[in-house]
PDB file of N, H, CA, C and O in Angstrom:
ATOM      1  N   UNK A   1     -13.049   3.619  -8.996  1.00  0.00           N
ATOM      2  CA  UNK A   1     -13.642   4.932  -9.036  1.00  0.00           C
ATOM      3  C   UNK A   1     -12.703   5.897  -8.332  1.00  0.00           C
ATOM      4  O   UNK A   1     -12.243   5.616  -7.226  1.00  0.00           O
ATOM      5  N   UNK A   2     -12.419   7.011  -8.948  1.00  0.00           N
ATOM      6  H   UNK A   2     -12.793   7.239  -9.847  1.00  0.00           H
ATOM      7  CA  UNK A   2     -11.483   7.982  -8.402  1.00  0.00           C
ATOM      8  C   UNK A   2     -12.103   8.903  -7.359  1.00  0.00           C
ATOM      9  O   UNK A   2     -13.303   8.845  -7.089  1.00  0.00           O
ATOM     10  N   UNK A   3     -11.288   9.727  -6.797  1.00  0.00           N
ATOM     11  H   UNK A   3     -10.313   9.774  -7.016  1.00  0.00           H
ATOM     12  CA  UNK A   3     -11.731  10.678  -5.789  1.00  0.00           C
ATOM     13  C   UNK A   3     -12.317  11.908  -6.477  1.00  0.00           C
ATOM     14  O   UNK A   3     -11.841  12.318  -7.535  1.00  0.00           O
ATOM     15  N   UNK A   4     -13.337  12.487  -5.883  1.00  0.00           N
ATOM     16  H   UNK A   4     -13.724  12.154  -5.023  1.00  0.00           H
ATOM     17  CA  UNK A   4     -14.023  13.645  -6.443  1.00  0.00           C
ATOM     18  C   UNK A   4     -13.084  14.852  -6.529  1.00  0.00           C
ATOM     19  O   UNK A   4     -12.264  15.066  -5.636  1.00  0.00           O
ATOM     20  N   UNK A   5     -13.201  15.632  -7.589  1.00  0.00           N
ATOM     21  H   UNK A   5     -13.867  15.459  -8.314  1.00  0.00           H
ATOM     22  CA  UNK A   5     -12.376  16.835  -7.749  1.00  0.00           C
ATOM     23  C   UNK A   5     -12.706  17.878  -6.688  1.00  0.00           C
ATOM     24  O   UNK A   5     -11.850  18.673  -6.300  1.00  0.00           O
ATOM     25  N   UNK A   6     -13.943  17.872  -6.227  1.00  0.00           N
ATOM     26  H   UNK A   6     -14.639  17.227  -6.542  1.00  0.00           H
ATOM     27  CA  UNK A   6     -14.369  18.821  -5.207  1.00  0.00           C
ATOM     28  C   UNK A   6     -13.599  18.610  -3.899  1.00  0.00           C
ATOM     29  O   UNK A   6     -13.267  19.571  -3.206  1.00  0.00           O
ATOM     30  N   UNK A   7     -13.320  17.358  -3.572  1.00  0.00           N
ATOM     31  H   UNK A   7     -13.590  16.577  -4.135  1.00  0.00           H
ATOM     32  CA  UNK A   7     -12.604  17.040  -2.329  1.00  0.00           C
ATOM     33  C   UNK A   7     -11.113  17.304  -2.444  1.00  0.00           C
ATOM     34  O   UNK A   7     -10.479  17.665  -1.452  1.00  0.00           O
ATOM     35  N   UNK A   8     -10.542  17.137  -3.613  1.00  0.00           N
ATOM     36  H   UNK A   8     -11.057  16.844  -4.419  1.00  0.00           H
ATOM     37  CA  UNK A   8      -9.106  17.319  -3.792  1.00  0.00           C
ATOM     38  C   UNK A   8      -8.340  16.052  -3.453  1.00  0.00           C
ATOM     39  O   UNK A   8      -8.938  15.064  -3.027  1.00  0.00           O
ATOM     40  N   UNK A   9      -7.028  16.068  -3.636  1.00  0.00           N
ATOM     41  H   UNK A   9      -6.543  16.871  -3.981  1.00  0.00           H
ATOM     42  CA  UNK A   9      -6.233  14.867  -3.369  1.00  0.00           C
ATOM     43  C   UNK A   9      -6.111  14.594  -1.878  1.00  0.00           C
ATOM     44  O   UNK A   9      -6.097  15.522  -1.070  1.00  0.00           O
ATOM     45  N   UNK A  10      -6.022  13.316  -1.514  1.00  0.00           N
ATOM     46  H   UNK A  10      -6.033  12.562  -2.170  1.00  0.00           H
ATOM     47  CA  UNK A  10      -5.863  12.928  -0.116  1.00  0.00           C
ATOM     48  C   UNK A  10      -4.382  12.853   0.216  1.00  0.00           C
ATOM     49  O   UNK A  10      -3.616  12.168  -0.461  1.00  0.00           O
ATOM     50  N   UNK A  11      -3.990  13.564   1.262  1.00  0.00           N
ATOM     51  H   UNK A  11      -4.612  14.121   1.812  1.00  0.00           H
ATOM     52  CA  UNK A  11      -2.621  13.504   1.767  1.00  0.00           C
ATOM     53  C   UNK A  11      -2.705  13.368   3.280  1.00  0.00           C
ATOM     54  O   UNK A  11      -3.396  14.144   3.940  1.00  0.00           O
ATOM     55  N   UNK A  12      -2.007  12.387   3.826  1.00  0.00           N
ATOM     56  H   UNK A  12      -1.446  11.756   3.289  1.00  0.00           H
ATOM     57  CA  UNK A  12      -1.993  12.172   5.276  1.00  0.00           C
ATOM     58  C   UNK A  12      -1.420  13.408   5.961  1.00  0.00           C
ATOM     59  O   UNK A  12      -0.332  13.859   5.603  1.00  0.00           O
ATOM     60  N   UNK A  13      -2.129  13.958   6.932  1.00  0.00           N
ATOM     61  H   UNK A  13      -3.013  13.592   7.223  1.00  0.00           H
ATOM     62  CA  UNK A  13      -1.716  15.223   7.557  1.00  0.00           C
ATOM     63  C   UNK A  13      -0.425  15.071   8.351  1.00  0.00           C
ATOM     64  O   UNK A  13       0.349  16.024   8.439  1.00  0.00           O
ATOM     65  N   UNK A  14      -0.172  13.903   8.931  1.00  0.00           N
ATOM     66  H   UNK A  14      -0.801  13.129   8.860  1.00  0.00           H
ATOM     67  CA  UNK A  14       1.093  13.695   9.653  1.00  0.00           C
ATOM     68  C   UNK A  14       2.272  13.715   8.686  1.00  0.00           C
ATOM     69  O   UNK A  14       3.357  14.190   9.024  1.00  0.00           O
ATOM     70  N   UNK A  15       2.051  13.202   7.495  1.00  0.00           N
ATOM     71  H   UNK A  15       1.170  12.816   7.221  1.00  0.00           H
ATOM     72  CA  UNK A  15       3.097  13.192   6.478  1.00  0.00           C
ATOM     73  C   UNK A  15       3.413  14.611   6.015  1.00  0.00           C
ATOM     74  O   UNK A  15       4.574  14.956   5.798  1.00  0.00           O
ATOM     75  N   UNK A  16       2.374  15.429   5.866  1.00  0.00           N
ATOM     76  H   UNK A  16       1.430  15.148   6.042  1.00  0.00           H
ATOM     77  CA  UNK A  16       2.582  16.833   5.499  1.00  0.00           C
ATOM     78  C   UNK A  16       3.356  17.590   6.566  1.00  0.00           C
ATOM     79  O   UNK A  16       4.214  18.411   6.246  1.00  0.00           O
ATOM     80  N   UNK A  17       3.058  17.320   7.837  1.00  0.00           N
ATOM     81  H   UNK A  17       2.361  16.653   8.097  1.00  0.00           H
ATOM     82  CA  UNK A  17       3.790  17.978   8.936  1.00  0.00           C
ATOM     83  C   UNK A  17       5.265  17.611   8.899  1.00  0.00           C
ATOM     84  O   UNK A  17       6.121  18.472   9.098  1.00  0.00           O
ATOM     85  N   UNK A  18       5.571  16.340   8.645  1.00  0.00           N
ATOM     86  H   UNK A  18       4.875  15.640   8.483  1.00  0.00           H
ATOM     87  CA  UNK A  18       6.968  15.899   8.578  1.00  0.00           C
ATOM     88  C   UNK A  18       7.700  16.581   7.422  1.00  0.00           C
ATOM     89  O   UNK A  18       8.843  17.014   7.572  1.00  0.00           O
ATOM     90  N   UNK A  19       7.041  16.672   6.276  1.00  0.00           N
ATOM     91  H   UNK A  19       6.112  16.320   6.153  1.00  0.00           H
ATOM     92  CA  UNK A  19       7.653  17.309   5.108  1.00  0.00           C
ATOM     93  C   UNK A  19       7.889  18.784   5.366  1.00  0.00           C
ATOM     94  O   UNK A  19       8.958  19.303   5.042  1.00  0.00           O
ATOM     95  N   UNK A  20       6.901  19.478   5.949  1.00  0.00           N
ATOM     96  H   UNK A  20       6.033  19.056   6.212  1.00  0.00           H
ATOM     97  CA  UNK A  20       7.064  20.903   6.248  1.00  0.00           C
ATOM     98  C   UNK A  20       8.209  21.141   7.215  1.00  0.00           C
ATOM     99  O   UNK A  20       8.968  22.098   7.061  1.00  0.00           O
ATOM    100  N   UNK A  21       8.338  20.267   8.221  1.00  0.00           N
ATOM    101  H   UNK A  21       7.721  19.490   8.346  1.00  0.00           H
ATOM    102  CA  UNK A  21       9.407  20.412   9.206  1.00  0.00           C
ATOM    103  C   UNK A  21      10.781  20.231   8.556  1.00  0.00           C
ATOM    104  O   UNK A  21      11.717  20.972   8.855  1.00  0.00           O
ATOM    105  N   UNK A  22      10.896  19.232   7.658  1.00  0.00           N
ATOM    106  H   UNK A  22      10.135  18.630   7.415  1.00  0.00           H
ATOM    107  CA  UNK A  22      12.173  19.007   6.970  1.00  0.00           C
ATOM    108  C   UNK A  22      12.483  20.125   5.980  1.00  0.00           C
ATOM    109  O   UNK A  22      13.641  20.518   5.837  1.00  0.00           O
ATOM    110  N   UNK A  23      11.463  20.641   5.294  1.00  0.00           N
ATOM    111  H   UNK A  23      10.522  20.322   5.410  1.00  0.00           H
ATOM    112  CA  UNK A  23      11.694  21.738   4.346  1.00  0.00           C
ATOM    113  C   UNK A  23      12.141  23.007   5.068  1.00  0.00           C
ATOM    114  O   UNK A  23      13.002  23.733   4.570  1.00  0.00           O
ATOM    115  N   UNK A  24      11.563  23.280   6.237  1.00  0.00           N
ATOM    116  H   UNK A  24      10.864  22.691   6.642  1.00  0.00           H
ATOM    117  CA  UNK A  24      11.968  24.455   7.005  1.00  0.00           C
ATOM    118  C   UNK A  24      13.399  24.334   7.505  1.00  0.00           C
ATOM    119  O   UNK A  24      14.134  25.321   7.539  1.00  0.00           O
ATOM    120  N   UNK A  25      13.799  23.117   7.895  1.00  0.00           N
ATOM    121  H   UNK A  25      13.202  22.315   7.867  1.00  0.00           H
ATOM    122  CA  UNK A  25      15.148  22.890   8.404  1.00  0.00           C
ATOM    123  C   UNK A  25      16.154  22.704   7.267  1.00  0.00           C
ATOM    124  O   UNK A  25      17.361  22.797   7.493  1.00  0.00           O
ATOM    125  N   UNK A  26      15.678  22.445   6.060  1.00  0.00           N
ATOM    126  H   UNK A  26      14.698  22.369   5.876  1.00  0.00           H
ATOM    127  CA  UNK A  26      16.584  22.236   4.923  1.00  0.00           C
ATOM    128  C   UNK A  26      17.259  20.890   4.945  1.00  0.00           C
ATOM    129  O   UNK A  26      18.361  20.743   4.416  1.00  0.00           O
ATOM    130  N   UNK A  27      16.622  19.898   5.548  1.00  0.00           N
ATOM    131  H   UNK A  27      15.727  20.017   5.978  1.00  0.00           H
ATOM    132  CA  UNK A  27      17.200  18.561   5.656  1.00  0.00           C
ATOM    133  C   UNK A  27      16.572  17.626   4.633  1.00  0.00           C
ATOM    134  O   UNK A  27      15.482  17.891   4.125  1.00  0.00           O
ATOM    135  N   UNK A  28      17.263  16.534   4.334  1.00  0.00           N
ATOM    136  H   UNK A  28      18.149  16.319   4.747  1.00  0.00           H
ATOM    137  CA  UNK A  28      16.780  15.532   3.382  1.00  0.00           C
ATOM    138  C   UNK A  28      16.849  14.127   3.986  1.00  0.00           C
ATOM    139  O   UNK A  28      17.320  13.201   3.325  1.00  0.00           O
ATOM    140  N   UNK A  29      16.389  13.952   5.228  1.00  0.00           N
ATOM    141  H   UNK A  29      16.006  14.704   5.765  1.00  0.00           H
ATOM    142  CA  UNK A  29      16.387  12.634   5.860  1.00  0.00           C
ATOM    143  C   UNK A  29      15.275  11.772   5.264  1.00  0.00           C
ATOM    144  O   UNK A  29      14.248  12.300   4.836  1.00  0.00           O
ATOM    145  N   UNK A  30      15.470  10.433   5.230  1.00  0.00           N
ATOM    146  H   UNK A  30      16.303  10.004   5.578  1.00  0.00           H
ATOM    147  CA  UNK A  30      14.393   9.552   4.768  1.00  0.00           C
ATOM    148  C   UNK A  30      13.220   9.577   5.753  1.00  0.00           C
ATOM    149  O   UNK A  30      13.414   9.662   6.966  1.00  0.00           O
ATOM    150  N   UNK A  31      12.007   9.501   5.211  1.00  0.00           N
ATOM    151  H   UNK A  31      11.850   9.432   4.226  1.00  0.00           H
ATOM    152  CA  UNK A  31      10.802   9.549   6.018  1.00  0.00           C
ATOM    153  C   UNK A  31      10.149   8.174   5.974  1.00  0.00           C
ATOM    154  O   UNK A  31       9.806   7.679   4.900  1.00  0.00           O
ATOM    155  N   UNK A  32       9.976   7.558   7.142  1.00  0.00           N
ATOM    156  H   UNK A  32      10.255   7.960   8.014  1.00  0.00           H
ATOM    157  CA  UNK A  32       9.347   6.251   7.233  1.00  0.00           C
ATOM    158  C   UNK A  32       7.835   6.442   7.296  1.00  0.00           C
ATOM    159  O   UNK A  32       7.336   7.206   8.122  1.00  0.00           O
ATOM    160  N   UNK A  33       7.101   5.741   6.416  1.00  0.00           N
ATOM    161  H   UNK A  33       7.507   5.120   5.745  1.00  0.00           H
ATOM    162  CA  UNK A  33       5.658   5.923   6.370  1.00  0.00           C
ATOM    163  C   UNK A  33       4.938   4.620   6.039  1.00  0.00           C
ATOM    164  O   UNK A  33       5.463   3.747   5.347  1.00  0.00           O
ATOM    165  N   UNK A  34       3.730   4.525   6.552  1.00  0.00           N
ATOM    166  H   UNK A  34       3.303   5.234   7.113  1.00  0.00           H
ATOM    167  CA  UNK A  34       2.815   3.440   6.232  1.00  0.00           C
ATOM    168  C   UNK A  34       1.670   3.957   5.373  1.00  0.00           C
ATOM    169  O   UNK A  34       0.821   3.170   4.955  1.00  0.00           O
ATOM    170  N   UNK A  35       1.620   5.260   5.098  1.00  0.00           N
ATOM    171  H   UNK A  35       2.309   5.900   5.437  1.00  0.00           H
ATOM    172  CA  UNK A  35       0.507   5.910   4.396  1.00  0.00           C
ATOM    173  C   UNK A  35       0.665   5.771   2.887  1.00  0.00           C
ATOM    174  O   UNK A  35       1.026   6.734   2.209  1.00  0.00           O
ATOM    175  N   UNK A  36       0.399   4.583   2.359  1.00  0.00           N
ATOM    176  H   UNK A  36       0.106   3.802   2.910  1.00  0.00           H
ATOM    177  CA  UNK A  36       0.564   4.325   0.931  1.00  0.00           C
ATOM    178  C   UNK A  36      -0.514   4.992   0.098  1.00  0.00           C
ATOM    179  O   UNK A  36      -0.321   5.198  -1.100  1.00  0.00           O
ATOM    180  N   UNK A  37      -1.639   5.332   0.700  1.00  0.00           N
ATOM    181  H   UNK A  37      -1.795   5.164   1.674  1.00  0.00           H
ATOM    182  CA  UNK A  37      -2.747   5.916  -0.058  1.00  0.00           C
ATOM    183  C   UNK A  37      -2.589   7.414  -0.279  1.00  0.00           C
ATOM    184  O   UNK A  37      -3.374   8.017  -1.010  1.00  0.00           O
ATOM    185  N   UNK A  38      -1.580   8.020   0.345  1.00  0.00           N
ATOM    186  H   UNK A  38      -0.942   7.530   0.939  1.00  0.00           H
ATOM    187  CA  UNK A  38      -1.369   9.461   0.210  1.00  0.00           C
ATOM    188  C   UNK A  38      -0.930   9.836  -1.201  1.00  0.00           C
ATOM    189  O   UNK A  38      -0.153   9.122  -1.835  1.00  0.00           O
ATOM    190  N   UNK A  39      -1.432  10.953  -1.675  1.00  0.00           N
ATOM    191  H   UNK A  39      -2.063  11.533  -1.160  1.00  0.00           H
ATOM    192  CA  UNK A  39      -1.071  11.464  -2.990  1.00  0.00           C
ATOM    193  C   UNK A  39       0.195  12.302  -2.877  1.00  0.00           C
ATOM    194  O   UNK A  39       0.369  13.045  -1.911  1.00  0.00           O
ATOM    195  N   UNK A  40       1.072  12.183  -3.857  1.00  0.00           N
ATOM    196  H   UNK A  40       0.931  11.580  -4.642  1.00  0.00           H
ATOM    197  CA  UNK A  40       2.332  12.927  -3.867  1.00  0.00           C
ATOM    198  C   UNK A  40       2.059  14.349  -4.339  1.00  0.00           C
ATOM    199  O   UNK A  40       1.469  14.552  -5.400  1.00  0.00           O
ATOM    200  N   UNK A  41       2.487  15.328  -3.556  1.00  0.00           N
ATOM    201  H   UNK A  41       2.966  15.163  -2.694  1.00  0.00           H
ATOM    202  CA  UNK A  41       2.342  16.734  -3.905  1.00  0.00           C
ATOM    203  C   UNK A  41       3.711  17.294  -4.306  1.00  0.00           C
ATOM    204  O   UNK A  41       4.725  16.637  -4.069  1.00  0.00           O
ATOM    205  N   UNK A  42       3.768  18.482  -4.903  1.00  0.00           N
ATOM    206  H   UNK A  42       2.945  19.015  -5.095  1.00  0.00           H
ATOM    207  CA  UNK A  42       5.064  19.054  -5.292  1.00  0.00           C
ATOM    208  C   UNK A  42       6.009  19.303  -4.113  1.00  0.00           C
ATOM    209  O   UNK A  42       7.217  19.425  -4.321  1.00  0.00           O
ATOM    210  N   UNK A  43       5.492  19.381  -2.884  1.00  0.00           N
ATOM    211  H   UNK A  43       4.512  19.283  -2.716  1.00  0.00           H
ATOM    212  CA  UNK A  43       6.355  19.550  -1.710  1.00  0.00           C
ATOM    213  C   UNK A  43       7.225  18.319  -1.458  1.00  0.00           C
ATOM    214  O   UNK A  43       8.286  18.425  -0.843  1.00  0.00           O
ATOM    215  N   UNK A  44       6.781  17.150  -1.931  1.00  0.00           N
ATOM    216  H   UNK A  44       5.919  17.064  -2.431  1.00  0.00           H
ATOM    217  CA  UNK A  44       7.475  15.888  -1.676  1.00  0.00           C
ATOM    218  C   UNK A  44       8.683  15.676  -2.582  1.00  0.00           C
ATOM    219  O   UNK A  44       9.520  14.821  -2.293  1.00  0.00           O
ATOM    220  N   UNK A  45       8.791  16.432  -3.670  1.00  0.00           N
ATOM    221  H   UNK A  45       8.111  17.126  -3.906  1.00  0.00           H
ATOM    222  CA  UNK A  45       9.839  16.209  -4.675  1.00  0.00           C
ATOM    223  C   UNK A  45      11.220  16.402  -4.053  1.00  0.00           C
ATOM    224  O   UNK A  45      11.486  17.405  -3.391  1.00  0.00           O
ATOM    225  N   UNK A  46      12.085  15.425  -4.281  1.00  0.00           N
ATOM    226  H   UNK A  46      11.869  14.611  -4.819  1.00  0.00           H
ATOM    227  CA  UNK A  46      13.452  15.476  -3.772  1.00  0.00           C
ATOM    228  C   UNK A  46      13.639  14.754  -2.452  1.00  0.00           C
ATOM    229  O   UNK A  46      14.776  14.554  -2.023  1.00  0.00           O
ATOM    230  N   UNK A  47      12.563  14.358  -1.800  1.00  0.00           N
ATOM    231  H   UNK A  47      11.641  14.521  -2.149  1.00  0.00           H
ATOM    232  CA  UNK A  47      12.657  13.645  -0.527  1.00  0.00           C
ATOM    233  C   UNK A  47      12.630  12.145  -0.762  1.00  0.00           C
ATOM    234  O   UNK A  47      12.112  11.675  -1.775  1.00  0.00           O
ATOM    235  N   UNK A  48      13.191  11.398   0.178  1.00  0.00           N
ATOM    236  H   UNK A  48      13.612  11.779   1.001  1.00  0.00           H
ATOM    237  CA  UNK A  48      13.194   9.947   0.118  1.00  0.00           C
ATOM    238  C   UNK A  48      12.224   9.414   1.161  1.00  0.00           C
ATOM    239  O   UNK A  48      12.259   9.825   2.321  1.00  0.00           O
ATOM    240  N   UNK A  49      11.364   8.505   0.745  1.00  0.00           N
ATOM    241  H   UNK A  49      11.335   8.172  -0.198  1.00  0.00           H
ATOM    242  CA  UNK A  49      10.386   7.890   1.633  1.00  0.00           C
ATOM    243  C   UNK A  49      10.717   6.416   1.774  1.00  0.00           C
ATOM    244  O   UNK A  49      11.051   5.754   0.791  1.00  0.00           O
ATOM    245  N   UNK A  50      10.627   5.901   2.988  1.00  0.00           N
ATOM    246  H   UNK A  50      10.356   6.439   3.787  1.00  0.00           H
ATOM    247  CA  UNK A  50      10.698   4.466   3.235  1.00  0.00           C
ATOM    248  C   UNK A  50       9.266   3.991   3.369  1.00  0.00           C
ATOM    249  O   UNK A  50       8.641   4.179   4.413  1.00  0.00           O
ATOM    250  N   UNK A  51       8.739   3.372   2.312  1.00  0.00           N
ATOM    251  H   UNK A  51       9.247   3.219   1.464  1.00  0.00           H
ATOM    252  CA  UNK A  51       7.336   2.998   2.235  1.00  0.00           C
ATOM    253  C   UNK A  51       7.178   1.536   2.624  1.00  0.00           C
ATOM    254  O   UNK A  51       7.852   0.663   2.078  1.00  0.00           O
ATOM    255  N   UNK A  52       6.285   1.275   3.569  1.00  0.00           N
ATOM    256  H   UNK A  52       5.737   1.984   4.013  1.00  0.00           H
ATOM    257  CA  UNK A  52       6.059  -0.077   4.063  1.00  0.00           C
ATOM    258  C   UNK A  52       5.174  -0.836   3.087  1.00  0.00           C
ATOM    259  O   UNK A  52       4.110  -0.348   2.705  1.00  0.00           O
ATOM    260  N   UNK A  53       5.606  -2.026   2.682  1.00  0.00           N
ATOM    261  H   UNK A  53       6.470  -2.422   2.992  1.00  0.00           H
ATOM    262  CA  UNK A  53       4.829  -2.821   1.733  1.00  0.00           C
ATOM    263  C   UNK A  53       4.087  -3.973   2.413  1.00  0.00           C
ATOM    264  O   UNK A  53       3.538  -4.837   1.729  1.00  0.00           O
ATOM    265  N   UNK A  54       4.063  -3.997   3.741  1.00  0.00           N
ATOM    266  H   UNK A  54       4.509  -3.295   4.297  1.00  0.00           H
ATOM    267  CA  UNK A  54       3.418  -5.065   4.485  1.00  0.00           C
ATOM    268  C   UNK A  54       4.418  -5.961   5.172  1.00  0.00           C
ATOM    269  O   UNK A  54       4.076  -6.660   6.127  1.00  0.00           O
ATOM    270  N   UNK A  55       5.655  -5.951   4.698  1.00  0.00           N
ATOM    271  H   UNK A  55       5.932  -5.384   3.922  1.00  0.00           H
ATOM    272  CA  UNK A  55       6.689  -6.792   5.290  1.00  0.00           C
ATOM    273  C   UNK A  55       7.957  -6.000   5.587  1.00  0.00           C
ATOM    274  O   UNK A  55       8.518  -6.112   6.677  1.00  0.00           O
ATOM    275  N   UNK A  56       8.404  -5.211   4.635  1.00  0.00           N
ATOM    276  H   UNK A  56       7.947  -5.121   3.750  1.00  0.00           H
ATOM    277  CA  UNK A  56       9.633  -4.427   4.802  1.00  0.00           C
ATOM    278  C   UNK A  56       9.394  -2.996   4.324  1.00  0.00           C
ATOM    279  O   UNK A  56       8.351  -2.689   3.747  1.00  0.00           O
ATOM    280  N   UNK A  57      10.373  -2.130   4.572  1.00  0.00           N
ATOM    281  H   UNK A  57      11.220  -2.380   5.041  1.00  0.00           H
ATOM    282  CA  UNK A  57      10.313  -0.757   4.092  1.00  0.00           C
ATOM    283  C   UNK A  57      11.160  -0.639   2.831  1.00  0.00           C
ATOM    284  O   UNK A  57      12.322  -1.046   2.809  1.00  0.00           O
ATOM    285  N   UNK A  58      10.566  -0.078   1.783  1.00  0.00           N
ATOM    286  H   UNK A  58       9.622   0.252   1.800  1.00  0.00           H
ATOM    287  CA  UNK A  58      11.245   0.083   0.503  1.00  0.00           C
ATOM    288  C   UNK A  58      11.569   1.558   0.303  1.00  0.00           C
ATOM    289  O   UNK A  58      10.655   2.384   0.307  1.00  0.00           O
ATOM    290  N   UNK A  59      12.854   1.922   0.127  1.00  0.00           N
ATOM    291  H   UNK A  59      13.596   1.252   0.124  1.00  0.00           H
ATOM    292  CA  UNK A  59      13.201   3.334  -0.095  1.00  0.00           C
ATOM    293  C   UNK A  59      12.803   3.780  -1.496  1.00  0.00           C
ATOM    294  O   UNK A  59      13.052   3.078  -2.476  1.00  0.00           O
ATOM    295  N   UNK A  60      12.189   4.941  -1.579  1.00  0.00           N
ATOM    296  H   UNK A  60      11.986   5.511  -0.783  1.00  0.00           H
ATOM    297  CA  UNK A  60      11.743   5.487  -2.859  1.00  0.00           C
ATOM    298  C   UNK A  60      12.006   6.985  -2.876  1.00  0.00           C
ATOM    299  O   UNK A  60      11.511   7.713  -2.016  1.00  0.00           O
ATOM    300  N   UNK A  61      12.786   7.453  -3.854  1.00  0.00           N
ATOM    301  H   UNK A  61      13.188   6.862  -4.553  1.00  0.00           H
ATOM    302  CA  UNK A  61      13.065   8.876  -4.009  1.00  0.00           C
ATOM    303  C   UNK A  61      12.014   9.474  -4.935  1.00  0.00           C
ATOM    304  O   UNK A  61      11.781   8.950  -6.025  1.00  0.00           O
ATOM    305  N   UNK A  62      11.379  10.556  -4.518  1.00  0.00           N
ATOM    306  H   UNK A  62      11.568  10.982  -3.633  1.00  0.00           H
ATOM    307  CA  UNK A  62      10.288  11.165  -5.277  1.00  0.00           C
ATOM    308  C   UNK A  62      10.843  12.143  -6.304  1.00  0.00           C
ATOM    309  O   UNK A  62      11.656  13.009  -5.979  1.00  0.00           O
ATOM    310  N   UNK A  63      10.393  11.995  -7.552  1.00  0.00           N
ATOM    311  H   UNK A  63       9.733  11.292  -7.816  1.00  0.00           H
ATOM    312  CA  UNK A  63      10.788  12.888  -8.632  1.00  0.00           C
ATOM    313  C   UNK A  63       9.568  13.669  -9.120  1.00  0.00           C
ATOM    314  O   UNK A  63       8.450  13.436  -8.661  1.00  0.00           O
ATOM    315  N   UNK A  64       9.789  14.589 -10.045  1.00  0.00           N
ATOM    316  H   UNK A  64      10.697  14.779 -10.418  1.00  0.00           H
ATOM    317  CA  UNK A  64       8.698  15.426 -10.561  1.00  0.00           C
ATOM    318  C   UNK A  64       7.660  14.618 -11.327  1.00  0.00           C
ATOM    319  O   UNK A  64       6.492  15.006 -11.371  1.00  0.00           O
ATOM    320  N   UNK A  65       8.058  13.512 -11.927  1.00  0.00           N
ATOM    321  H   UNK A  65       9.006  13.197 -11.891  1.00  0.00           H
ATOM    322  CA  UNK A  65       7.127  12.686 -12.700  1.00  0.00           C
ATOM    323  C   UNK A  65       6.120  11.958 -11.810  1.00  0.00           C
ATOM    324  O   UNK A  65       5.100  11.480 -12.306  1.00  0.00           O
ATOM    325  N   UNK A  66       6.384  11.866 -10.519  1.00  0.00           N
ATOM    326  H   UNK A  66       7.213  12.254 -10.115  1.00  0.00           H
ATOM    327  CA  UNK A  66       5.513  11.132  -9.596  1.00  0.00           C
ATOM    328  C   UNK A  66       4.406  11.988  -8.986  1.00  0.00           C
ATOM    329  O   UNK A  66       3.541  11.463  -8.284  1.00  0.00           O
ATOM    330  N   UNK A  67       4.418  13.290  -9.240  1.00  0.00           N
ATOM    331  H   UNK A  67       5.120  13.717  -9.810  1.00  0.00           H
ATOM    332  CA  UNK A  67       3.414  14.186  -8.658  1.00  0.00           C
ATOM    333  C   UNK A  67       2.023  13.758  -9.132  1.00  0.00           C
ATOM    334  O   UNK A  67       1.841  13.431 -10.305  1.00  0.00           O
ATOM    335  N   UNK A  68       1.053  13.760  -8.235  1.00  0.00           N
ATOM    336  H   UNK A  68       1.200  14.026  -7.283  1.00  0.00           H
ATOM    337  CA  UNK A  68      -0.354  13.369  -8.452  1.00  0.00           C
ATOM    338  C   UNK A  68      -0.562  11.860  -8.498  1.00  0.00           C
ATOM    339  O   UNK A  68      -1.665  11.410  -8.808  1.00  0.00           O
ATOM    340  N   UNK A  69       0.460  11.067  -8.199  1.00  0.00           N
ATOM    341  H   UNK A  69       1.356  11.432  -7.947  1.00  0.00           H
ATOM    342  CA  UNK A  69       0.304   9.625  -8.060  1.00  0.00           C
ATOM    343  C   UNK A  69       0.308   9.298  -6.560  1.00  0.00           C
ATOM    344  O   UNK A  69       0.615  10.155  -5.731  1.00  0.00           O
ATOM    345  N   UNK A  70      -0.037   8.050  -6.227  1.00  0.00           N
ATOM    346  H   UNK A  70      -0.286   7.355  -6.900  1.00  0.00           H
ATOM    347  CA  UNK A  70      -0.024   7.631  -4.831  1.00  0.00           C
ATOM    348  C   UNK A  70       1.343   7.052  -4.470  1.00  0.00           C
ATOM    349  O   UNK A  70       2.088   6.609  -5.344  1.00  0.00           O
ATOM    350  N   UNK A  71       1.664   7.060  -3.173  1.00  0.00           N
ATOM    351  H   UNK A  71       1.058   7.420  -2.463  1.00  0.00           H
ATOM    352  CA  UNK A  71       2.941   6.515  -2.715  1.00  0.00           C
ATOM    353  C   UNK A  71       3.003   5.001  -2.932  1.00  0.00           C
ATOM    354  O   UNK A  71       4.060   4.464  -3.264  1.00  0.00           O
ATOM    355  N   UNK A  72       1.895   4.329  -2.750  1.00  0.00           N
ATOM    356  H   UNK A  72       1.037   4.766  -2.481  1.00  0.00           H
ATOM    357  CA  UNK A  72       1.874   2.879  -2.852  1.00  0.00           C
ATOM    358  C   UNK A  72       1.830   2.416  -4.272  1.00  0.00           C
ATOM    359  O   UNK A  72       1.808   1.213  -4.529  1.00  0.00           O
TER     360      UNK A  72
END
């Protein structure tokens, strides 16, 4: 069952703060995250995430086709 449209997509607030900070500075450093349930927003495009799969971190570069999908 999906998330209600009234609530909107779920994005981890710490992840949004990190993205905003990097966008303001104009940097493209990889972001280490455990928040696999977060939805990809257009702000994430072009950034690289190191996503934890339970054992290791897997690098994933976000493209425009990934918007509205989850990180995990």
